[in-house]
TORPA-4810 file (N, C-alpha, C, O; in nm, 3 decimals):
<nodes>
NODE_1_-0.404_-0.778_-2.096_-0.424_-0.714_-2.011_-0.295_-0.775_-1.859_-0.284_-0.713_-1.754_L
NODE_2_-0.269_-0.819_-1.871_-0.167_-0.924_-1.772_-0.074_-0.898_-1.820_0.005_-0.879_-1.727_V
NODE_3_0.030_-0.866_-2.013_0.175_-0.813_-1.985_0.168_-0.710_-1.907_0.257_-0.683_-1.826_P
NODE_4_0.020_-0.611_-1.927_0.067_-0.472_-1.941_0.070_-0.439_-1.729_0.131_-0.366_-1.651_A
NODE_5_-0.018_-0.526_-1.723_0.081_-0.475_-1.544_0.119_-0.570_-1.495_0.092_-0.572_-1.375_L
NODE_6_0.178_-0.664_-1.535_0.307_-0.794_-1.457_0.359_-0.827_-1.582_0.315_-0.869_-1.690_F
NODE_7_0.521_-0.778_-1.508_0.591_-0.803_-1.643_0.640_-0.942_-1.623_0.643_-1.012_-1.522_P
NODE_8_0.703_-0.980_-1.834_0.680_-1.115_-1.829_0.777_-1.182_-1.758_0.760_-1.298_-1.722_R
NODE_9_0.923_-1.088_-1.723_1.023_-1.186_-1.642_1.021_-1.211_-1.527_1.111_-1.275_-1.473_H
NODE_10_0.898_-1.158_-1.454_0.806_-1.197_-1.362_0.692_-1.340_-1.361_0.683_-1.435_-1.282_L
NODE_11_0.645_-1.319_-1.435_0.528_-1.437_-1.440_0.625_-1.594_-1.491_0.597_-1.710_-1.461_M
NODE_12_0.719_-1.554_-1.559_0.737_-1.683_-1.580_0.886_-1.703_-1.463_0.993_-1.743_-1.508_R
NODE_13_0.867_-1.664_-1.297_0.985_-1.723_-1.241_0.961_-1.813_-1.172_0.844_-1.816_-1.133_S
NODE_14_1.069_-1.945_-1.118_1.053_-2.053_-1.143_1.016_-2.081_-0.960_1.004_-2.194_-0.911_R
NODE_15_1.001_-1.944_-0.878_1.057_-1.979_-0.714_0.946_-1.928_-0.720_0.901_-1.864_-0.815_S
NODE_16_0.876_-1.959_-0.587_0.787_-1.976_-0.497_0.808_-1.934_-0.389_0.848_-2.030_-0.323_K
NODE_17_0.802_-1.794_-0.290_0.799_-1.784_-0.144_0.687_-1.838_-0.082_0.572_-1.813_-0.119_V
NODE_18_0.722_-1.924_0.028_0.643_-1.985_0.110_0.664_-1.953_0.258_0.779_-1.987_0.284_V
NODE_19_0.605_-1.903_0.367_0.677_-1.874_0.526_0.775_-1.836_0.496_0.861_-1.894_0.564_C
NODE_20_0.848_-1.718_0.380_0.972_-1.660_0.430_1.075_-1.722_0.363_1.177_-1.659_0.338_G
NODE_21_1.052_-1.911_0.310_1.169_-1.926_0.245_1.102_-1.949_0.078_1.002_-2.001_0.029_K
NODE_22_1.226_-1.874_0.026_1.187_-1.921_-0.112_1.219_-2.051_-0.158_1.333_-2.090_-0.133_T
NODE_23_1.139_-2.132_-0.222_1.125_-2.267_-0.337_1.110_-2.235_-0.492_1.054_-2.173_-0.583_Q
NODE_24_1.193_-2.317_-0.454_1.207_-2.413_-0.653_1.122_-2.470_-0.699_1.101_-2.576_-0.639_R
NODE_25_1.049_-2.451_-0.793_0.995_-2.506_-0.868_1.094_-2.584_-0.984_1.181_-2.523_-1.047_F
NODE_26_1.076_-2.678_-0.994_1.153_-2.788_-1.049_1.082_-2.820_-1.152_0.961_-2.801_-1.165_S
NODE_27_1.197_-2.897_-1.272_1.110_-2.878_-1.449_1.071_-3.069_-1.424_0.988_-3.100_-1.509_Q
NODE_28_1.106_-3.181_-1.341_1.137_-3.329_-1.306_1.108_-3.329_-1.167_1.138_-3.245_-1.082_T
NODE_29_1.020_-3.481_-1.149_1.048_-3.509_-1.044_1.157_-3.562_-0.968_1.148_-3.569_-0.845_S
NODE_30_1.316_-3.621_-1.065_1.430_-3.636_-1.062_1.498_-3.531_-0.951_1.579_-3.566_-0.865_K
NODE_31_1.461_-3.431_-0.965_1.525_-3.331_-0.893_1.584_-3.334_-0.759_1.563_-3.454_-0.745_D
NODE_32_1.648_-3.297_-0.634_1.719_-3.383_-0.538_1.640_-3.276_-0.414_1.607_-3.305_-0.299_S
NODE_33_1.623_-3.112_-0.508_1.536_-3.036_-0.393_1.400_-3.067_-0.366_1.340_-2.970_-0.411_S
NODE_34_1.323_-3.141_-0.321_1.187_-3.232_-0.278_1.099_-3.246_-0.424_1.144_-3.256_-0.538_G
NODE_35_1.011_-3.245_-0.397_0.868_-3.291_-0.464_0.816_-3.209_-0.571_0.753_-3.111_-0.534_P
NODE_36_0.833_-3.233_-0.748_0.827_-3.122_-0.793_0.681_-3.066_-0.804_0.578_-3.129_-0.829_A
NODE_37_0.697_-2.921_-0.779_0.527_-2.806_-0.753_0.557_-2.724_-0.884_0.649_-2.650_-0.921_M
NODE_38_0.456_-2.764_-0.931_0.398_-2.696_-1.056_0.407_-2.530_-1.047_0.395_-2.462_-0.946_A
NODE_39_0.436_-2.479_-1.206_0.430_-2.315_-1.218_0.325_-2.292_-1.193_0.228_-2.341_-1.252_P
NODE_40_0.320_-2.161_-1.042_0.193_-2.085_-1.081_0.113_-2.034_-1.182_0.142_-1.951_-1.269_P
NODE_41_0.005_-2.095_-1.159_-0.098_-2.032_-1.307_-0.194_-1.927_-1.325_-0.257_-1.888_-1.227_K
NODE_42_-0.211_-1.887_-1.418_-0.266_-1.758_-1.457_-0.316_-1.685_-1.360_-0.277_-1.576_-1.320_Q
NODE_43_-0.441_-1.776_-1.309_-0.579_-1.770_-1.257_-0.471_-1.682_-1.087_-0.473_-1.574_-1.028_N
NODE_44_-0.422_-1.767_-1.080_-0.276_-1.760_-0.946_-0.288_-1.613_-0.987_-0.387_-1.544_-0.968_D
NODE_45_-0.185_-1.577_-1.040_-0.095_-1.440_-1.092_-0.227_-1.342_-1.090_-0.230_-1.275_-0.987_V
NODE_46_-0.339_-1.317_-1.180_-0.421_-1.261_-1.178_-0.518_-1.268_-1.020_-0.585_-1.171_-0.982_L
NODE_47_-0.510_-1.382_-0.955_-0.538_-1.321_-0.800_-0.416_-1.289_-0.735_-0.426_-1.358_-0.633_A
NODE_48_-0.350_-1.251_-0.730_-0.198_-1.211_-0.678_-0.212_-1.081_-0.703_-0.210_-1.003_-0.608_T
NODE_49_-0.233_-1.022_-0.874_-0.205_-0.884_-0.896_-0.357_-0.782_-0.862_-0.369_-0.661_-0.884_L
NODE_50_-0.438_-0.856_-0.817_-0.580_-0.782_-0.747_-0.586_-0.793_-0.601_-0.691_-0.770_-0.541_Q
NODE_51_-0.498_-0.822_-0.551_-0.462_-0.840_-0.381_-0.345_-0.732_-0.355_-0.347_-0.651_-0.262_T
NODE_52_-0.260_-0.741_-0.436_-0.186_-0.635_-0.477_-0.233_-0.539_-0.497_-0.215_-0.491_-0.385_V
NODE_53_-0.302_-0.432_-0.571_-0.402_-0.352_-0.617_-0.487_-0.274_-0.555_-0.515_-0.156_-0.576_A
NODE_54_-0.549_-0.389_-0.432_-0.609_-0.407_-0.384_-0.522_-0.372_-0.240_-0.581_-0.305_-0.156_A
NODE_55_-0.447_-0.396_-0.225_-0.393_-0.331_-0.056_-0.304_-0.212_-0.120_-0.266_-0.125_-0.042_N
NODE_56_-0.276_-0.204_-0.226_-0.189_-0.052_-0.254_-0.306_0.050_-0.234_-0.289_0.140_-0.152_T
NODE_57_-0.433_0.043_-0.307_-0.604_0.149_-0.299_-0.575_0.199_-0.149_-0.566_0.318_-0.119_G
NODE_58_-0.558_0.054_-0.028_-0.605_0.079_0.101_-0.531_0.136_0.146_-0.567_0.190_0.251_Y
NODE_59_-0.383_0.161_0.100_-0.312_0.198_0.185_-0.289_0.368_0.164_-0.264_0.458_0.244_V
NODE_60_-0.318_0.363_-0.036_-0.317_0.497_-0.080_-0.418_0.611_-0.004_-0.394_0.731_0.010_A
NODE_61_-0.585_0.507_0.056_-0.706_0.577_0.078_-0.603_0.629_0.251_-0.557_0.743_0.251_W
NODE_62_-0.581_0.546_0.372_-0.554_0.568_0.449_-0.409_0.707_0.459_-0.355_0.749_0.562_K
NODE_63_-0.388_0.738_0.352_-0.236_0.784_0.391_-0.337_0.939_0.318_-0.287_1.050_0.339_L
NODE_64_-0.453_0.932_0.250_-0.462_1.029_0.221_-0.547_1.115_0.360_-0.527_1.228_0.404_A
NODE_65_-0.625_1.032_0.395_-0.703_1.025_0.528_-0.586_1.105_0.652_-0.582_1.204_0.725_K
NODE_66_-0.530_1.026_0.626_-0.414_1.070_0.742_-0.374_1.183_0.695_-0.371_1.278_0.774_S
NODE_67_-0.340_1.200_0.585_-0.282_1.348_0.531_-0.355_1.472_0.576_-0.311_1.573_0.630_T
NODE_68_-0.480_1.439_0.539_-0.581_1.523_0.611_-0.641_1.601_0.722_-0.681_1.716_0.736_G
NODE_69_-0.628_1.438_0.839_-0.665_1.490_0.947_-0.537_1.571_0.985_-0.547_1.679_1.044_N
NODE_70_-0.419_1.518_0.952_-0.261_1.632_0.998_-0.266_1.790_0.929_-0.228_1.896_0.980_A
NODE_71_-0.316_1.772_0.824_-0.346_1.950_0.800_-0.492_1.938_0.865_-0.524_1.938_0.746_A
NODE_72_-0.573_1.931_0.913_-0.703_1.976_0.972_-0.695_2.056_1.109_-0.754_2.159_1.143_W
NODE_73_-0.557_1.940_1.211_-0.493_1.984_1.318_-0.367_2.118_1.328_-0.339_2.183_1.429_I
NODE_74_-0.323_2.127_1.226_-0.180_2.180_1.191_-0.293_2.367_1.191_-0.263_2.465_1.260_A
NODE_75_-0.423_2.358_1.086_-0.506_2.467_1.055_-0.522_2.525_1.194_-0.461_2.613_1.255_S
NODE_76_-0.634_2.436_1.226_-0.667_2.454_1.368_-0.587_2.492_1.492_-0.616_2.587_1.564_T
NODE_77_-0.437_2.372_1.519_-0.361_2.491_1.560_-0.300_2.654_1.567_-0.257_2.731_1.653_S
NODE_78_-0.331_2.654_1.390_-0.232_2.791_1.355_-0.396_2.887_1.451_-0.405_2.961_1.549_L
NODE_79_-0.501_2.825_1.349_-0.630_2.919_1.431_-0.610_3.019_1.538_-0.587_3.140_1.534_L
NODE_80_-0.630_2.902_1.672_-0.669_2.885_1.779_-0.463_2.979_1.871_-0.442_3.057_1.964_V
NODE_81_-0.380_2.912_1.780_-0.276_2.973_1.883_-0.142_3.117_1.826_-0.073_3.186_1.902_L
NODE_82_-0.145_3.121_1.717_-0.085_3.193_1.664_-0.115_3.327_1.602_-0.038_3.409_1.551_V
NODE_83_-0.302_3.332_1.628_-0.413_3.428_1.527_-0.386_3.515_1.615_-0.336_3.620_1.573_V
NODE_84_-0.402_3.506_1.726_-0.430_3.536_1.852_-0.311_3.660_1.901_-0.342_3.777_1.924_P
NODE_85_-0.169_3.603_1.911_-0.067_3.631_1.911_-0.013_3.758_1.860_0.051_3.845_1.918_L
NODE_86_-0.060_3.747_1.707_-0.020_3.838_1.607_-0.138_3.904_1.609_-0.112_4.019_1.573_I
NODE_87_-0.236_3.896_1.628_-0.375_4.056_1.684_-0.289_4.157_1.793_-0.252_4.274_1.778_V
NODE_88_-0.270_4.038_1.943_-0.216_4.107_2.031_-0.061_4.210_1.962_-0.051_4.331_1.978_E
NODE_89_0.020_4.143_1.905_0.136_4.229_1.897_0.080_4.350_1.835_0.093_4.459_1.890_M
NODE_90_0.008_4.334_1.703_-0.036_4.442_1.600_-0.105_4.560_1.673_-0.099_4.674_1.627_D
NODE_91_-0.173_4.529_1.793_-0.233_4.643_1.905_-0.145_4.671_1.983_-0.181_4.741_2.077_R
NODE_92_0.007_4.628_1.977_0.102_4.621_2.116_0.159_4.748_2.036_0.180_4.854_2.096_E
NODE_93_0.185_4.734_1.892_0.266_4.798_1.825_0.208_4.955_1.820_0.269_5.051_1.867_Q
NODE_94_0.075_4.961_1.752_-0.059_5.095_1.766_-0.030_5.122_1.856_0.012_5.237_1.843_V
NODE_95_-0.018_5.079_2.003_-0.014_5.173_2.158_0.077_5.214_2.141_0.097_5.333_2.116_M
NODE_96_0.173_5.114_2.151_0.360_5.201_2.139_0.311_5.371_2.019_0.227_5.456_2.049_T
NODE_97_0.358_5.369_1.948_0.329_5.474_1.841_0.268_5.572_1.858_0.292_5.684_1.812_E
NODE_98_0.140_5.523_1.962_0.025_5.633_2.037_0.111_5.688_2.097_0.163_5.791_2.051_F
NODE_99_0.150_5.632_2.219_0.244_5.676_2.303_0.361_5.765_2.253_0.373_5.886_2.269_E
NODE_100_0.413_5.711_2.213_0.512_5.778_2.129_0.451_5.942_2.105_0.490_6.044_2.161_N
NODE_101_0.316_5.923_1.977_0.351_6.057_1.942_0.279_6.123_2.061_0.312_6.242_2.064_Q
NODE_102_0.227_6.105_2.121_0.137_6.189_2.247_0.241_6.245_2.327_0.217_6.361_2.361_A
NODE_103_0.373_6.189_2.377_0.458_6.229_2.418_0.572_6.324_2.362_0.648_6.396_2.428_A
NODE_104_0.563_6.301_2.186_0.648_6.415_2.132_0.557_6.517_2.107_0.584_6.619_2.043_G
NODE_105_0.442_6.487_2.159_0.312_6.596_2.145_0.336_6.726_2.302_0.358_6.847_2.300_A
NODE_106_0.322_6.648_2.398_0.336_6.711_2.536_0.489_6.756_2.509_0.480_6.874_2.477_L
NODE_107_0.636_6.715_2.508_0.732_6.817_2.441_0.754_6.900_2.392_0.861_6.960_2.383_A
NODE_108_0.593_6.932_2.324_0.621_7.063_2.171_0.685_7.056_2.150_0.776_7.116_2.207_G
NODE_109_0.710_6.952_2.015_0.775_6.855_1.886_0.675_6.856_1.802_0.579_6.798_1.855_K
NODE_110_0.646_6.896_1.684_0.516_6.917_1.597_0.521_6.762_1.533_0.434_6.726_1.453_P
</nodes>
């Protein structure tokens, strides 16, 4: 289950990020880079994966919710602002056609 979720080359990493700085795990305590640090345990990797999955789900949910809110605002604005304008333009066009027809009838054109 774990290899399918987390690539092996990342599981075997010998470095750890602490406070923005990358620390290398040493094989022996004779390394001059500092005290020897044990590689992360499998439980740590699983805990990290669970945290990443939970955070990804949370971000996806917030994105979907925000997108839904934006769509509602856009559709409501369209109904309130644009639809009455279209209706009024249609009325004006019908009235202009009626006036042109009446003017033609008064001038004697059939």
